[in-house]
C-alpha positions as CSV (number, residue, x, y, z in Angstrom):
1,M,129.1,119.7,166.3
2,D,128.4,118.3,164.6
3,K,124.9,119.9,163.8
4,N,127.2,122.5,163.3
5,R,129.1,121.5,160.1
6,I,126.2,119.9,158.7
7,W,124.8,123.4,158.7
8,I,127.8,124.7,157.2
9,I,128.0,122.0,154.5
10,G,124.7,123.5,154.0
11,S,125.3,127.0,153.5
12,V,128.1,126.1,151.4
13,V,126.1,124.5,149.0
14,I,123.2,127.5,149.1
15,M,125.7,129.2,148.0
16,V,127.6,127.6,145.4
17,A,123.8,126.8,144.3
18,V,122.8,130.2,144.2
19,L,125.9,131.2,142.3
20,A,125.6,129.5,139.9
21,M,122.2,129.9,139.5
22,G,122.5,133.7,139.2
23,L,126.1,133.0,137.0
24,L,123.4,131.2,134.5
25,L,120.6,133.5,134.8
26,G,122.1,136.7,135.0
27,I,126.0,136.5,134.1
28,Q,126.3,134.1,131.2
29,P,122.7,136.6,129.1
30,Q,124.7,139.3,129.1
31,L,127.9,137.7,128.4
32,A,125.6,136.5,125.1
33,A,124.6,140.1,124.5
34,V,127.5,140.7,124.5
35,A,129.0,138.4,122.4
36,T,126.0,139.2,119.9
37,A,126.9,142.6,119.9
38,D,130.3,142.3,119.1
39,Q,129.3,140.4,115.7
40,A,126.6,143.1,114.6
41,R,129.7,145.4,115.3
42,V,132.6,143.8,113.5
43,A,129.7,143.1,110.0
44,V,128.6,147.3,110.5
45,E,132.2,147.7,110.5
46,A,132.3,146.1,107.3
47,S,129.6,147.3,105.3
48,N,130.5,150.0,106.2
49,A,133.7,149.8,104.6
50,G,132.5,149.1,102.1
51,Q,129.5,151.6,101.3
52,A,132.4,154.4,101.7
53,A,134.6,152.3,98.8
54,V,131.4,152.5,96.7
55,L,130.8,156.8,97.9
56,A,134.8,156.5,96.5
57,K,134.4,155.4,93.8
58,L,131.5,157.4,92.8
59,Q,133.1,160.8,93.8
60,S,135.9,159.6,91.3
61,D,133.7,158.4,88.4
62,Y,131.4,162.3,89.5
63,A,135.3,163.8,89.1
64,G,135.2,162.8,85.5
65,I,131.6,164.0,84.5
66,D,132.3,166.5,82.3
67,A,134.4,165.2,80.3
68,L,131.9,162.2,79.7
69,K,129.1,164.2,79.3
70,A,132.1,166.4,76.2
71,E,131.9,162.5,74.3
72,L,128.2,162.1,74.7
73,I,127.2,165.3,72.4
74,P,128.5,163.8,69.5
75,L,127.4,160.0,70.2
76,R,124.0,161.4,70.4
77,A,124.6,163.1,67.1
78,S,125.2,159.8,65.5
79,V,121.6,158.3,67.2
80,P,120.0,160.5,68.9
81,S,117.0,159.3,70.4
82,G,114.4,160.5,68.0
83,T,114.2,160.4,64.6
84,E,116.0,164.1,63.8
85,M,114.8,163.4,60.4
86,P,115.1,168.1,59.9
87,S,118.5,168.0,61.5
88,F,119.5,165.1,58.6
89,V,118.1,166.8,56.0
90,T,120.2,170.0,56.3
91,Q,123.7,167.5,57.5
92,L,122.9,166.5,53.9
93,D,122.1,170.3,52.1
94,A,125.5,171.0,53.5
95,L,127.8,167.9,52.8
96,A,125.4,168.4,48.9
97,G,126.9,172.4,49.0
98,S,130.8,171.1,49.7
99,T,131.2,168.6,47.9
100,S,129.7,170.1,44.6
101,V,126.4,167.7,43.9
102,T,122.5,168.7,43.9
103,L,120.3,167.1,46.5
104,T,117.3,165.9,44.1
105,G,115.7,163.8,46.2
106,M,115.3,161.6,49.1
107,T,112.8,159.7,51.0
108,V,112.4,157.8,54.3
109,S,110.9,155.0,55.6
110,D,109.5,154.1,58.7
111,A,111.1,153.0,62.0
112,V,111.5,149.4,62.9
113,P,113.2,147.5,65.3
114,Y,117.3,146.7,64.7
115,A,118.8,143.9,62.9
116,A,120.9,142.4,63.8
117,P,123.4,142.1,59.6
118,A,124.2,138.3,58.5
119,A,127.3,136.9,58.2
120,L,128.6,137.0,54.1
121,A,130.9,135.0,52.9
122,A,134.3,135.4,52.3
123,T,135.3,135.7,48.6
124,G,138.3,135.8,46.5
125,T,138.8,131.9,46.2
126,T,138.5,130.2,43.3
127,D,139.3,126.1,45.6
128,A,135.4,125.1,44.6
129,A,136.5,122.4,46.3
130,A,137.4,125.1,49.9
131,T,134.5,126.1,51.5
132,P,134.1,130.6,51.8
133,A,135.1,131.5,55.7
134,A,132.0,133.0,57.5
135,V,132.6,137.4,58.2
136,M,130.8,137.9,61.5
137,P,129.7,142.1,61.4
138,L,130.4,143.3,64.3
139,T,127.5,143.6,67.2
140,N,127.2,144.4,70.5
141,A,124.8,142.8,73.6
142,Q,123.9,146.6,74.1
143,I,122.6,146.9,70.8
144,T,119.1,145.2,70.5
145,A,115.9,145.3,69.5
146,T,114.7,146.6,72.1
147,T,117.3,149.0,72.5
148,F,118.0,150.5,68.6
149,A,115.8,151.3,65.4
150,S,116.7,151.6,62.0
151,L,115.5,153.9,59.5
152,A,115.4,152.9,55.5
153,V,117.0,155.5,53.3
154,S,116.7,156.6,49.5
155,I,119.0,159.3,49.0
156,T,119.7,161.5,45.5
157,V,122.8,163.6,44.5
158,T,123.5,164.7,40.6
159,G,126.6,165.9,39.7
160,S,130.1,164.5,38.7
161,Y,131.0,161.2,39.6
162,A,133.8,162.0,41.8
163,H,132.2,165.1,43.6
164,A,129.5,162.2,44.1
165,L,132.1,159.2,45.6
166,D,132.9,162.7,47.6
167,F,129.0,162.8,49.1
168,I,128.7,159.5,49.2
169,S,132.9,160.0,51.3
170,G,131.7,162.2,53.5
171,L,127.5,160.4,54.0
172,Q,130.0,157.7,55.6
173,S,131.7,159.7,58.3
174,G,128.9,162.9,58.8
175,Q,127.3,163.6,62.4
176,R,124.5,161.5,61.7
177,L,125.7,157.1,61.4
178,F,124.6,156.3,57.3
179,L,125.5,152.5,57.0
180,V,125.5,152.5,53.5
181,T,123.3,149.6,51.8
182,G,124.0,149.8,48.0
183,I,124.4,152.8,45.3
184,N,123.0,153.4,41.9
185,T,124.3,155.8,39.5
186,A,122.9,156.3,35.8
187,P,124.0,159.6,32.9
188,V,122.0,162.7,33.6
189,A,120.2,162.8,30.1
190,E,120.3,166.5,28.9
191,D,117.4,168.3,28.3
192,A,115.9,169.2,25.3
193,T,114.2,171.4,26.4
194,A,115.5,174.8,25.2
195,D,115.1,177.0,28.7
196,A,115.7,173.8,30.8
197,K,119.2,173.6,33.0
198,K,121.2,171.2,31.0
199,S,123.8,169.6,33.4
200,A,127.1,169.4,32.4
201,T,128.8,166.9,30.5
202,G,129.4,163.3,32.3
203,D,127.2,164.5,35.7
204,I,125.8,161.6,37.0
205,T,122.6,160.4,39.4
206,A,124.0,158.7,41.9
207,T,121.1,156.7,44.8
208,I,122.3,156.2,47.5
209,T,120.7,153.9,50.1
210,G,121.5,153.1,53.9
211,L,120.0,152.8,56.9
212,V,119.9,156.1,59.7
213,Y,119.1,154.8,64.2
214,V,117.4,155.9,66.9
215,L,118.2,155.1,70.8
216,V,115.5,153.4,72.1
217,P,115.0,155.0,75.5
218,P,114.9,152.1,78.2
219,A,111.3,153.6,79.2
220,T,109.2,153.0,76.2
221,A,111.2,149.8,75.3
222,G,109.2,149.9,71.0
223,T,109.8,150.8,68.1
224,P,110.4,155.0,67.6
225,A,107.0,155.6,64.9
226,A,109.0,158.2,62.1
227,T,108.5,161.7,62.1
228,T,107.7,160.9,58.2
229,A,107.9,158.6,55.8
230,A,107.0,160.7,53.4
231,T,109.6,162.6,51.2
232,P,111.2,165.1,52.5
233,T,112.1,167.9,51.2
234,P,115.4,169.3,50.5
235,T,116.6,172.6,49.6
236,P,118.4,171.8,46.0
237,T,121.8,172.6,46.5
238,P,124.0,174.0,42.7
239,A,126.7,172.0,41.7
240,A,129.4,174.3,41.1
241,K,130.6,175.1,37.7
């Protein structure tokens, strides 16, 4: 009787040990694998949700791509990716004709890396003890010497003072971005030669200096070579009588 009891107890212990070993070696790894797979599923679902949001944003942006392209056209004309001097001369010719001045000369210097304008001292104070405040020009972190280049331009026109001012105003608001840095005017001296054309009384010669800009493509980040450093030959536009 005692031997049977011992065998029964031993058998029960062995079965419990087998179950425990089976749980440890078989079921537990499977449970761990299930937990790992569940965590991976949650991570994938979160990633998919994020990608879906990005895709929705891209689809929304693409829906307005035509409007963005339309906005880009005048910007490219204002600051082209090349010097585009022939187009600029054509623009100046048209402006001279519409403002009744004669375009008599133009020089273009080599392109140089863009440099932000320096701060200007505020004027208008007569107090010697007062320190003029600095007027900081507008700047943009995306406009740097590696993304923009500038070309110094000098333009000479002849006509009445009022028409010269109209030309300068049109130059500042024209298709090509032009920063006026200086204006010099002088009366036109009449030519003493009998068969030469004489300027109308009161006409002046106005020399306008300034800068035009060029966008430097990221792939070539550097100063673009100017298409010309010599004086282009503009088509003279006779002043309206």
